[in-house]
ROROBA-586012 format. One line per field, with one value per residue (C-alpha): x, y, z; chain; residue number from 1. Coordinates in steps of 0.001 Angstrom, whole numbers, m for minus. Layout:
residues N
X <- (X, ...)
Y <- (Y, ...)
Z <- (Z, ...)
chain <- (A, ...)
resi <- (NUM, ...)
end
This chain:
residues 324
X <- (69339, 69677, 71376, 71458, 75013, 76375, 78522, 75525, 76041, 79944, 82483, 84611, 81672, 81225, 80806, 78953, 75327, 72198, 70607, 68141, 67345, 64578, 65801, 62852, 60304, 62468, 63802, 67328, 69389, 73148, 75912, 77836, 80856, 80819, 83949, 83480, 83278, 85399, 85245, 88637, 88543, 86782, 83935, 84636, 81613, 81398, 79401, 78941, 78492, 74618, 73387, 74752, 74195, 76151, 76784, 79471, 81780, 81215, 84945, 86370, 84205, 85505, 89267, 88428, 86440, 89537, 90844, 88040, 84369, 82757, 79393, 78288, 74951, 72428, 71605, 68137, 66897, 69767, 69210, 69887, 69665, 66945, 66584, 63208, 63365, 60910, 60796, 62706, 64778, 66101, 68250, 70338, 74039, 73268, 70269, 72336, 74926, 72203, 70949, 74323, 74143, 70659, 72033, 75040, 72936, 70537, 73448, 75158, 78308, 80659, 83986, 84012, 86422, 84175, 84878, 83366, 83597, 83090, 80038, 79857, 83223, 81386, 78669, 81433, 83164, 79917, 79206, 82807, 82544, 78901, 79907, 83423, 83045, 81946, 84557, 88087, 89386, 88131, 88972, 88053, 88297, 88436, 85912, 83639, 84842, 84900, 87667, 89692, 87917, 89321, 87285, 85695, 84614, 83241, 81119, 79973, 78676, 76977, 74982, 74666, 75541, 72794, 70296, 71402, 71054, 67551, 66629, 68303, 67058, 63508, 64126, 66191, 63321, 60985, 63236, 63863, 60285, 60630, 64111, 64699, 64452, 66868, 69373, 69178, 69425, 72872, 74174, 73425, 75208, 78404, 78174, 78027, 81385, 83146, 86112, 83654, 83937, 87578, 87856, 84331, 83989, 82532, 85204, 86057, 89606, 91357, 90321, 86805, 87551, 89606, 86238, 85860, 83250, 81214, 80723, 80282, 77479, 75944, 75861, 74345, 71516, 70823, 70737, 68287, 65915, 65877, 62729, 63266, 61178, 64159, 66384, 64886, 66870, 70134, 68945, 68409, 71890, 73637, 71900, 72816, 76305, 76872, 75588, 77808, 80782, 80316, 77637, 76910, 80370, 80950, 79368, 81894, 84761, 84363, 83885, 87216, 88961, 87291, 87330, 89484, 89779, 92853, 92104, 93465, 92858, 92917, 93164, 93729, 96444, 94232, 90994, 89583, 86880, 89396, 92123, 95436, 94961, 92064, 94133, 96777, 94461, 92887, 96298, 97547, 94420, 94932, 98763, 98082, 95965, 97528, 97538, 97887, 97945, 97080, 98611, 96922, 93743, 90843, 87825, 86872, 89517, 86923, 86173, 89713, 91922, 89762, 92753, 95035, 92744, 91663, 95503, 96125, 93356, 94241, 98051, 97163, 94523, 96045, 98460, 96681, 93106, 94030, 96615, 93874)
Y <- (m24473, m21858, m18497, m15980, m15408, m17884, m15044, m14220, m17438, m17321, m14748, m17502, m18743, m15280, m15492, m18903, m18842, m21426, m21723, m24188, m25559, m27884, m31216, m33157, m31682, m32018, m28717, m29487, m27403, m26638, m24431, m22312, m19858, m16379, m16933, m15966, m18768, m18769, m21086, m22202, m23081, m26403, m26086, m28185, m30307, m31640, m34816, m35423, m38831, m39169, m39777, m36116, m32837, m30272, m28246, m30763, m29124, m25570, m25093, m26723, m24386, m21327, m22631, m23109, m19861, m17452, m19934, m21902, m21817, m24628, m26176, m28785, m30484, m31974, m35519, m36518, m37985, m36774, m36572, m32860, m31790, m29834, m31824, m33791, m37455, m38356, m41922, m44170, m45825, m42432, m42386, m45469, m44962, m45764, m43577, m40804, m41151, m40761, m37655, m36051, m36593, m34521, m32015, m31312, m30834, m28468, m26338, m26751, m28041, m29441, m29137, m30357, m31696, m33974, m34584, m37667, m38327, m41627, m43141, m40082, m41329, m44393, m41925, m39666, m42575, m43900, m40395, m39887, m43258, m42550, m39015, m38841, m35852, m33715, m34805, m33373, m34540, m37073, m36652, m39700, m38776, m41804, m43412, m46490, m48793, m52622, m54118, m57060, m60273, m63990, m66517, m67927, m64363, m63473, m66822, m66011, m62588, m64085, m66318, m65336, m61625, m61277, m62963, m60740, m57673, m58521, m59082, m56491, m53510, m53940, m54868, m51549, m49469, m51152, m50505, m46838, m46169, m47403, m45970, m43236, m40572, m42264, m42511, m38913, m38062, m40225, m38450, m35024, m36001, m36831, m33490, m31918, m33645, m35058, m36086, m38676, m40849, m41856, m45580, m46540, m49130, m47003, m44337, m43675, m42386, m38948, m36299, m34665, m32097, m30249, m29458, m25693, m24464, m23074, m26651, m28380, m25765, m26127, m29973, m29840, m27441, m29408, m32576, m31180, m30387, m33914, m35917, m39671, m40261, m39108, m41848, m44231, m42774, m43642, m47225, m47270, m45690, m48072, m51132, m50227, m49356, m52627, m54527, m52811, m53182, m56823, m58592, m56687, m55541, m55700, m52286, m50491, m52683, m51926, m48302, m48378, m50008, m47798, m44281, m42195, m38933, m37992, m39297, m38146, m40681, m38714, m40824, m40232, m42274, m42910, m43727, m46725, m47583, m47922, m50491, m49809, m53232, m51666, m48459, m50876, m52808, m49895, m48127, m51694, m51719, m48209, m47215, m44050, m42780, m40272, m41208, m38753, m39776, m36993, m37512, m37636, m37589, m39953, m40467, m36813, m34665, m31840, m31461, m32088, m30384, m28305, m26065, m28932, m30730, m27942, m26988, m30676, m30594, m27310, m28053, m31700, m30557, m27309, m28889, m32184, m30851, m27644, m29503, m32132)
Z <- (17947, 15027, 14756, 11996, 13311, 15882, 17133, 19139, 20918, 21281, 19985, 18569, 16206, 14759, 11032, 11043, 10402, 10221, 6872, 5410, 2012, 635, m398, m2146, 151, 3361, 5109, 5826, 8281, 7895, 9156, 6862, 7258, 5649, 3808, 373, m2011, m5076, m8239, m7810, m4093, m2898, m293, 2769, 3522, 7050, 7873, 11697, 13337, 12174, 15874, 16425, 14814, 12681, 15742, 16722, 14054, 15428, 16665, 13489, 11415, 13492, 12686, 8862, 8374, 7917, 5107, 3706, 2758, 5049, 5518, 8266, 7516, 9929, 8497, 8582, 12125, 14189, 17911, 18383, 14889, 12862, 9727, 9665, 9180, 6210, 7372, 9747, 7005, 6069, 9223, 7977, 6776, 2857, 2865, 4202, 1700, m1158, 979, 737, m3094, m3123, m573, m2724, m5743, m4047, m3081, m6320, m4617, m7332, m5612, m2057, 411, 2321, 6096, 7836, 11582, 13132, 11404, 9297, 7864, 6290, 5024, 3379, 1852, 258, m1014, m2576, m4251, m5619, m6776, m7677, m10076, m7026, m4413, m4657, m1397, 1320, 5034, 7175, 10995, 13352, 10778, 11368, 8541, 8298, 10351, 9191, 10145, 10046, 8048, 11378, 12374, 8920, 9131, 12715, 11455, 8600, 10877, 14465, 13733, 11120, 13264, 16268, 14361, 13220, 16955, 18783, 16682, 17268, 20882, 21403, 20084, 22586, 25443, 24311, 24952, 28740, 29402, 26695, 29512, 31916, 28969, 28237, 31920, 31934, 29181, 30560, 33673, 31715, 29880, 33233, 34103, 31124, 33484, 35116, 31995, 32553, 33297, 32163, 29674, 27076, 27209, 23741, 24628, 24809, 27236, 26545, 29342, 26535, 24780, 24532, 27310, 24487, 22849, 26286, 27272, 23656, 23968, 27353, 26115, 23094, 24897, 27760, 24812, 23124, 23318, 23974, 20784, 18578, 19942, 17604, 14597, 16447, 16709, 12907, 12435, 14407, 13235, 9564, 10591, 12334, 9319, 6819, 9124, 9737, 7677, 4541, 4194, 361, m520, 1824, 1039, m2803, m2093, m75, m3041, m5698, m4344, m6345, m4587, m2511, 1038, 4254, 7286, 10646, 13944, 17615, 18937, 22112, 20293, 21943, 19211, 16271, 17009, 15288, 13530, 11570, 10633, 9430, 7408, 5636, 4712, 3444, 1214, 226, 547, m1235, 1692, 3877, 7632, 10191, 13994, 16611, 19791, 23057, 21291, 21405, 19119, 19028, 17330, 16452, 20290, 21675, 19179, 16653, 15712, 15276, 13236, 10782, 10436, 9454, 6893, 5269, 5071, 3574, 1096, m399, m2659, m3262, m3911, m5790, m8098, m8861)
chain <- (A, A, A, A, A, A, A, A, A, A, A, A, A, A, A, A, A, A, A, A, A, A, A, A, A, A, A, A, A, A, A, A, A, A, A, A, A, A, A, A, A, A, A, A, A, A, A, A, A, A, A, A, A, A, A, A, A, A, A, A, A, A, A, A, A, A, A, A, A, A, A, A, A, A, A, A, A, A, A, A, A, A, A, A, A, A, A, A, A, A, A, A, A, A, A, A, A, A, A, A, A, A, A, A, A, A, A, A, A, A, A, A, A, A, A, A, A, A, A, A, A, A, A, A, A, A, A, A, A, A, A, A, A, A, A, A, A, A, A, A, A, A, A, A, A, A, A, A, A, A, A, A, A, A, A, A, A, A, A, A, A, A, A, A, A, A, A, A, A, A, A, A, A, A, A, A, A, A, A, A, A, A, A, A, A, A, A, A, A, A, A, A, A, A, A, A, A, A, A, A, A, A, A, A, A, A, A, A, A, A, A, A, A, A, A, A, A, A, A, A, A, A, A, A, A, A, A, A, A, A, A, A, A, A, A, A, A, A, A, A, A, A, A, A, A, A, A, A, A, A, A, A, A, A, A, A, A, A, A, A, A, A, A, A, A, A, A, A, A, A, A, A, A, A, A, A, A, A, A, A, A, A, A, A, A, A, A, A, A, A, A, A, A, A, A, A, A, A, A, A, A, A, A, A, A, A, A, A, A, A, A, A, A, A, A, A, A, A, A, A, A, A, A, A)
resi <- (1, 2, 3, 4, 5, 6, 7, 8, 9, 10, 11, 12, 13, 14, 15, 16, 17, 18, 19, 20, 21, 22, 23, 24, 25, 26, 27, 28, 29, 30, 31, 32, 33, 34, 35, 36, 37, 38, 39, 40, 41, 42, 43, 44, 45, 46, 47, 48, 49, 50, 51, 52, 53, 54, 55, 56, 57, 58, 59, 60, 61, 62, 63, 64, 65, 66, 67, 68, 69, 70, 71, 72, 73, 74, 75, 76, 77, 78, 79, 80, 81, 82, 83, 84, 85, 86, 87, 88, 89, 90, 91, 92, 93, 94, 95, 96, 97, 98, 99, 100, 101, 102, 103, 104, 105, 106, 107, 108, 109, 110, 111, 112, 113, 114, 115, 116, 117, 118, 119, 120, 121, 122, 123, 124, 125, 126, 127, 128, 129, 130, 131, 132, 133, 134, 135, 136, 137, 138, 139, 140, 141, 142, 143, 144, 145, 146, 147, 148, 149, 150, 151, 152, 153, 154, 155, 156, 157, 158, 159, 160, 161, 162, 163, 164, 165, 166, 167, 168, 169, 170, 171, 172, 173, 174, 175, 176, 177, 178, 179, 180, 181, 182, 183, 184, 185, 186, 187, 188, 189, 190, 191, 192, 193, 194, 195, 196, 197, 198, 199, 200, 201, 202, 203, 204, 205, 206, 207, 208, 209, 210, 211, 212, 213, 214, 215, 216, 217, 218, 219, 220, 221, 222, 223, 224, 225, 226, 227, 228, 229, 230, 231, 232, 233, 234, 235, 236, 237, 238, 239, 240, 241, 242, 243, 244, 245, 246, 247, 248, 249, 250, 251, 252, 253, 254, 255, 256, 257, 258, 259, 260, 261, 262, 263, 264, 265, 266, 267, 268, 269, 270, 271, 272, 273, 274, 275, 276, 277, 278, 279, 280, 281, 282, 283, 284, 285, 286, 287, 288, 289, 290, 291, 292, 293, 294, 295, 296, 297, 298, 299, 300, 301, 302, 303, 304, 305, 306, 307, 308, 309, 310, 311, 312, 313, 314, 315, 316, 317, 318, 319, 320, 321, 322, 323, 324)
end
């Protein structure tokens, strides 16, 4: 879904518009605020979970708009997004980090505060490591990063885990051809009643009933239009994500150690996907990273508390990013 001004869809989204740009022959869709861009202020570049779309950031864009120029990008191959997938491998995490480099060059973005949510956090981290001259600040929102592993766990992932991932991804693609429509229908039922996920094993924590009615309605509408064939990109994303978290960990661990940008780690205290042990391990490796824990929030701060999230980022990045 695209609007010249998203105020046509909801008054709170007034001043946010859809734009496209050509990136090496691929038509890329992104959302952008109408805040005047100045040479001194960095642009906020918002990266969604690559299985989802730029529209997941709409409420945050609305909160940032009075104070910052902000862009949310549709990554290639997202389920409900509008950016084409050049090839199946282009949906992977490392490919998406390279895509962000090309996207930033196409829009001439050289002073960005890059936000990455969930798996988008790993993409944002790799991008910040590969293009330190473009990144003035890094915000990792409940990021999917390598957790601490014991020697035994690491050996298991190198053997059984590697073999399992090689088998599971192709099998999942076959299963999606058979059950893709049922999976989408189940997701629509959840969006019709977010409270229904409480207590389920895949509950990611927090309270999704706090989503704005505008976001909830948009998600339902986008999901109802998704074709099952687009789910294949999500399989590629998560296969590459699991590999980088548990099997081929070195590129991400090295990026975590090297990244030079001021970094803010934003986590919900009720997040069921990111254990506290992982957060403690990351901050032990990088004690210079700033940690903010949002209370009574799960894995989706941009849905649950967009105003608190935007205020946290603006308050943090002002002195650090501008002084830098």
